[in-house]
Each structure stands twice: as structure tokens, then as C-alpha cells.
N, C-alpha and C positions, 0 to 999 in steps of 0.2 A: 841545285845539283840533283841529277837523276840517279838515285841510289839503288833502285831495284830494277834489274835488267829486264828489258822487254822479252828477251828470249826465255827468261825464267818464268815470267808471267804467262807466256804462251804455252810452254810445256807443262807447267804445273796446274794451270787452271782452265785450259781449254782442251778437252780431250778430243782433238781433231786427229785425222789421219796425218801421220808425219809427212808423207809426200805432198799432201795438199798444203800443209803449213809452209813447207820449204818453197813450194811454187809461188805462193803469195808473197814471199819475202825476197825474191831475187831482185837485185838492182835497187835496193832501198838505200841509197846514199844521200839522197836529197834531204834538206831540212828547211824549216821555215821559222820565223820569229813572230810571236804574237804578243800583243800588249796585255798586261794584267793590271788590276787596280784593287786597292785595299784602303780601309780606314783603320787608323792606329790609335791605341790608347797606351800612354806611358812608354812610348817607343819613339826615339828620335829617327830611327831608320827601320824600314820594314822589308818585306820580301822584294825580290827583283821586280821591276816594272816591265820586264821583258822575259818571255819564256821561249826557249828553243825547243823545237819539236822535230824529230827525225821521222822518216816514213816508218821505220821499224817500230818505234815507240808508239806512233799513231795507230798502227794496225793492232798492236798488242792491246792497247787501251780500248779500241773500238770492239775488238773481239769479245773481251770479257764484259764490256757494258751490254752488248747484245745478248750475251750468254745469260747474264743476270736478269735482264728485262724479260727475255723469253721464259726463263725459269719461273719468275714471279707471276707472269701472266698465265702460265700453265697451272700454277698453284691456285690462282683464282678460279680457273676453269674447274679444277678438281674439287675445290671447296663447294662450288655451286652444284656439282654432281654428288655431293655428300660423301666423297671419298676421303675428305679431310674433316675431322670433327674438332671442336674446341677452338682455341685461339689461333688466329692466323694473321700476322701483321706483315704487310708486304712493303717492299722497298722501291717499287717502280716509281721513277721520277727523280730518285735521289742517287742514281748510280755514280754520278761524277764525284760525289763526296767520298765514297768508299774506294773507288778506283784511283782517283787522284791521290788519296792518302797512301794507298799501298805502293804507289810508284815512288814515294819519297822515303820509304822505310828500309831499314836494314833487317836481315833475317833474325837478328837477336832481339829486336824490338817487340813489345807486347801490346796487345789491344784488348780492351773490354768494352762492351756496349750494352744497350738496353735490349728490349725484347724484339726489336726490328732488326734481326741479326742474320738473316739468310745470306745476304750479299757478302758479309765479312766471313762467314763460314766457307763460302766458295773461294774467296780470295786467299784464304789461308790453307786451302787444300781439298776441301770437300767438293764432290761433283754434284751436278743437278740431280742425278739419280739418288744420291745419298740424302740430299736435302728434302726432296719430294717424298722419299721413302720415310724419312723421319716425320714429316708432316702427317703421313698416313699411319704412323705407329708401326712401321714394318721393321723387321729384324735387321735389314741392311741399312737402316738409317744411320746418319752420322753420330747419333747418340743411342743407337740400337733400339730406336722406337720408344725410348723412355723420356726424352726431353721435349719433343714436339716443337712447335714454332718458336718458343721463347728460349729454349735451352740447347743451343748447338755449340760445339766446340771443335777446335782443331789445334795443331801445334802452334804455340805462341798466341793463339786466340782464346781468351779466357771466357768466351761465350756471351750469350745474352743473359740478362738478369731480369727476373720477373718482378722485382720490387722497383718502383719508380725512383730513380736516383740512387738506388742501392749499389750500383756498380761503381760509382765514382770513388767512394772510400777504398774499394778494392783496387781500383786503378792507382790511387795514391800509395797503397801498400805495395803494389808491383814496382812503382817508382822507387820506393824505399829499398826494396830488394835489389834493384839494379844498382843503386848507390852503395849499398852495403857490400855487394859482391864485387864492385869495381867494374871496369870496362866502359863501353861507350853506348850503352843501350838506353832507350827511353820507353816510358809507358804512356799510352794514349787511352784516355777514358772519354767515351762518347756518352752524351745524354741529350734529351730533347728539350725544346723550349718549355714544354709542359712540366718538366722536372726541374727547371732552372731555379725555382724558389724553394726547393727542398733544403732544409737546414743542414742535412748531412753533407751536401755539396760545399757549403760555406765552411764547414768544419774541416773537410778534406783540403780545401784551398789553404786554410790557415796553417795546418800542419805542413803542407807541402812547401809553403813559402818560408815558414819558420826554419825548416831544414834544407831549403833550396833543392828540392828533389827534382830529378829529370822527368817531369810530368808535363804532358800536354792535355789540357782539358778542352774538349770540343763540344760546343752546343750545336747540334743539328737543328737549326731553326726551320722547321717545315711549316711554320706560321700558324699551326693549330695544335694545341694540347688537347687531344681527343677532339671535342667539338668547340673548344674555346679559343678564340683568336688571341694573339699575344697581348694586344692592348687591353684586353678584358681581364687578364690574370696577372699582369706584371706592371708595377709602377714605373720601372725602368726597363724599357724594351731594347735598350742597347746592351745586349747580353755580354758582349765582349768587354764592357767597361765595369762589370759588376764584381771584379776580383780584388778591389781595394788596391793593395800594393802590387798585385800581379798584372803585368802588361797584357794587352789583348789586341786582336786583329779581327776585323770583319771581312769576310771572304764571300765572293759570289760562288755559291755551291752548285751552280748549274754549269760551271766552266771547269773542265778537268784541269787545265793548265794553271788556273788561278789557285785551285786547291793544292795541286802538286807543289807549286812554288811556296805557298804559305806553309805547308807542312814541312818542307825542307828547311825553311827559315826557322820555324818553330822548333824543329828537332835540334838544330844547332844551338838555338837560344837556351833550350831546356838543359842541354849538356853543359853549357858554359855558365848560365845565370840562374837556373832554376825554373819554376813552373811558368806557363804561359797559357792564356785562354784564347781559343778561336771560336768565333761565331760564324758558322757556315750556313748561309741563307739558301734554302732549297725548297722543295715542294713535293708532297706525296700525291700520287694520282688516285689511289684507292682511299677508302675511309681509314679511320684509326686502326680498325681491324676489319675483317671481312663481315662481321656482324653490323658494321656501321656503313650505311649506304653513302655517306660522305657528302650529302647534298642538303642536309637540314641546316647547316651553318655556313654554307658557301653555295654559290650557284653553279650550275652545270657550265654556264658560259665562262665563269672564272677558270674552271679546270680546263676547259677547251682552249682558252686563250693561252694558258701556260703551255699546254701540250703542242700548240701550233707555233708559238713564238719563242718559247724559252726552253724547250725540251733539251736536256743535256746531250743526248745522242745526236739529235738534229744539229745542234750548234757545233758539236765537235766534227761531225761529218762535213758540214759546210766549210769549216776551217781547213780540213784536210783536202777537200776537193778544190776549193778556191786557191789554196796554196800550191796546187799541182803535185801533191804527194801521191795521190791516187785518183783514178777516175770514178765517177758515180757508178758506172757499170761494174767496176771491180768491187766496190764496196757493197753494192746490191747483191752480187753473187756471193760474197763473203757472208753477208747476213743470212741469205737463204740457206747456206750450208750449215751455219751455226744453229739456225732454227730447226733444221732437220735433225741435227744431232741431239738437241735438247728434247725434241718431241720423241725421239727414240728412247732417250733415257727415262722420260716420263712413263712410257709404256712398260719399260723394264721395271720401274718402281711399282707400278700397279700390280705386276705379277709376282713381286717379291713376297716371301712368307712372313707370317706373324711371328713374334717371339714366342718361345716355349714358356709355360708357366714356371718352369724351374729357374728361369732367368729373372724372375721378378725382383730378387734381392741382390743380384750380382752387380758389381761395379757401382754400387751406391755408396759404400763406405770403403775407405782405404784399407781397413782391416775388417773383413767380413764378420759381422756380429754373430751370424749363425754358427760360425766355426768357434768363436770365442765362448758362446753361451750354450752350444749344443742344441740350438733351436733351428727350425726352418724359418725362412724369412717372413712368411705370412702369420707366424705365431708371435712375432715381436711387435711391440708398441713403441 
């Protein structure tokens, strides 16, 4: 079931000119059906083996995927120019995971992830300008220049977490809150294959299953934990089977529709039966962070092969064109317009001001301690 409208994705996450957006959307009544495939654990029945895609949904997904890809590539460029300092973890190559997920969610659902969080910040309302400004520590950043690459937030998005695996218990807590407050909302907690053996993840699973919380735990398996391949750090590399009594699904994370259908199924399961684990197999194009060249533990040929044969944007574009939903020319023009918009936002972010020193302690505590203790922020320990 397609739970997040394409129109909402378009208007909220792609700051295009309205007239241009409407022109691209005229006459989109056609739809296609694509096959999907999954591996199951402790489930008799899994997600639908067929996914329906309308032209409107296809365009919405492609727009935001291009938007995220261009934003991340601009971030890499700005890092190399030393406009960005500190950590910088990029999401290029993994766009189908975040976009496919968002397509299946309701507005009241919550998401928390690790420090590779830029794409989710955008999907939940931030602009490329706000993300890039945050990376540069500017006042206009989505965390006002205080969070940087690892700590971005938006409504219903509880941010990136700098502690490996530390976000998963928080995700379980959000699921507990949803159950406590009633309603039909679920919590999604993302973590990487490198974090999959953290003890706190297994503890969160245990409590979630004990109370049958509406939780979806997603392992974004990009196949390397920093520079360590999965088979070198995990005795059981079938991450979707590691939840004991919690069922699991293995998903092709390079295909948007596979992710969308799996998330839709998982959402329904979590509301009816409690927690579920998804292993979404994907690939990152850049290193673990920008300080990692990403070629000491894998070859350039390996990266190039994925980019030319399995790229999520390429695969989805081919599906749309081959299905007759849009022509290649239309999609090329759309991509060019999106790239132009992101480039403009990047230039705006570069010109944005730095925060004032007086803001160093604001919005850090829910009750500002300087007011409670009569101290200025930099005098406190």
C-alpha cells in the first residue's frame, strides 16, 4: 500500500518552482507493475511479489533521489574545498533505501538512524541548503550549525546518532511511546551492518518483542563496517535472521519498489504483531566518511561495477522509461533542473552567516541552565 502521497513528497521535499512541477505532472494516469523479491525468516507470507507504480509516484521518487544524490555530491565537493570540517558521512548509492521507506510511512510514524543521516533529514523536511549549511556550521543549518554531519533533525525524524548502535534503543523507546499513547504509528530504527553486533541492539530487540512494540528495525547493509567486510566481523551475515523470535525480511536495497513494499508490509506487521527486522542490502559510493578514500578495503573496479550495473537511480529510471511512464528526454530534463536547484542552494549555503557566540548554549537543554543557575553558557561544565 502506498501510504505517503507523491504530491506530498514533491511539495515538501523538492523546492522546485510550482509551475514547473505541475507541467511535469500533467497526464500521469498510466501505471506499471514490477516484480519484487524477498527472503523471509519466521514468516509464512511476506511482502507482495508485485508492486504497482504510477507515473506520478515514479516522478516524485526520482526527483527526491536526484535531489539527495546531487546534495551529497556537492557536500563531497565542499569538503574537498575545506568548506566542511570534521565528520562527513555521505549517503550516495543508498538513496533507494530512504526514499522507498518514506513512501510507505504515515505522517505520524517516527524514524531514527545513525550518523549517515542527511537523506532522512531532507525526506522529513530539511532543504539541501539547510543540510549543507549545517555541514559548514552555519546559522541557517537544520541544527543551527551545532549538529554537523551526524546530528540533523526534523519533525518526526529523531536524527542521526553519533554512537554506533546507540539509536536502536531510542527507536525502541519511540515504539513504546507509540504503543503507550495509542493510535497506529510505528517507529523505525536504522543501523548499519557494522553496528549489527552491538549488545544494545539485542537488548532493544528483547524488550521490543517482550512487549510486542510497533517497531521496525532496519539493518542498512552497505557491506562494509567502516573498512571491514561483513564476513570478517559477523559470524552470521544473514542479519535479518538474528532477532531470535523476531521475524525478518531480506530486501534488495537498490530497488525503490522492493523497499517500499517491504516497508509497507513491515509497518502492518509491527502494528498487528510487534517488532520485525529488515536487512536492506545496499552500497555506499564514498568511503565510510570523507576522511576514508574507500579503496583500501575494496577495489575501484568493484565500486565502478556497482555504479554502472546496480545504481538505484539508474535501475529506477530504466524501469520508468521501459514501462512507458516517461521518456528518457523528460527525465534528463528533470534531472538537470533539480541539479540546477541544488547547486543554487549550495551557493546560498556558502554565503550564509556563522552563528553568534551568544548562541553557543541555546537550544541545547530543554530548560536553559544559564537561566536556572544565573550563568552564561561558557562558564558551565
